[in-house]
C-alpha positions, 0 to 999 in steps of 0.5 A: 500499499505504501508503495502504491501511494508513493508511486501515485504521489511521484506520478502526480508530481511529475505530471505537475512539473511537466504541465506547470500546473499547481494542484487545486485544494478544496474542502467542504461539508457533506451529509446524506443517507447511509443504508447498511446491510448486515451479513450475520452468521450465527453458530448457536442461535438463529436470528439476524439483524435487519438492514437499516437506513441511517444518516451521515455527516462530515468533512470532505477534501479534494486535492486535484492535479490535471484530472487525477486527485485524492479525496479524503473525508471524515464522516460520522454515521448513525444507524439503528438495527432491529433484530429479527424476531423482536429480540431488540434494537441495536444502535451503531455509531461510527467514524469512517475515514475514506482516502480515495483516489479519483479520476475526473471526467469532463470536469463534472464527474469524478470516479472514486476508489480506495481504502476506508478506515472505520472506528466504532464510537458507540454500540448500544441497544436493548438487546441484553447480553450482546456486545460487539467486539471493536477493540481495533479499527476495521479496514474496508474499501470504497467505490463510487462517483461524485458529480460536481456543479459549481460548489455543490456535489452529489455522491453515491458510494458503496463501502465494503468490509474486508473482515467480519466483526465478532458479536459476543454474549447472547450469541457467538457469531460474526457480522459483516456490514456493507453500506451504500451512501447517497449524499450531497456536499458543498465545497468552500 
């Protein structure tokens, strides 16, 4: 991963030096809908988490050189899951930090892909005896697109997980959360 980032940075610097173009940096705010689907596997009990729609909000940046760029974000998201069978409700708050490489098309559309780092900030709920094991951050991936007109942006993104998180207590199992995000943003 370090080599890939080093090669990307060197390519961007070479493009900048040959074209004589200074990179452009913008930052802004972003908010939207966060749909999370769960893929829960349980070895003892037979129940599942239902998918849920929540929200997210945060900051975004955009560093661009001649159509290529880096798009970092820091997003807070909140979701609440019903446990199928009326066993309770689980709330999940997390901070996502995607660092995406992007390629701009026609000056309006940007295709984005890259790693995302997730830190669970709060998991709580009415379901007794269940605890999430979130001792360390998880790493996933994000793929999406952003359309920008003037200072406004509209984005769609899929976030996937490389690893399942463990659920301990009432049940023993592993859960994999994938998200689809739709959002709007404003660049200053």
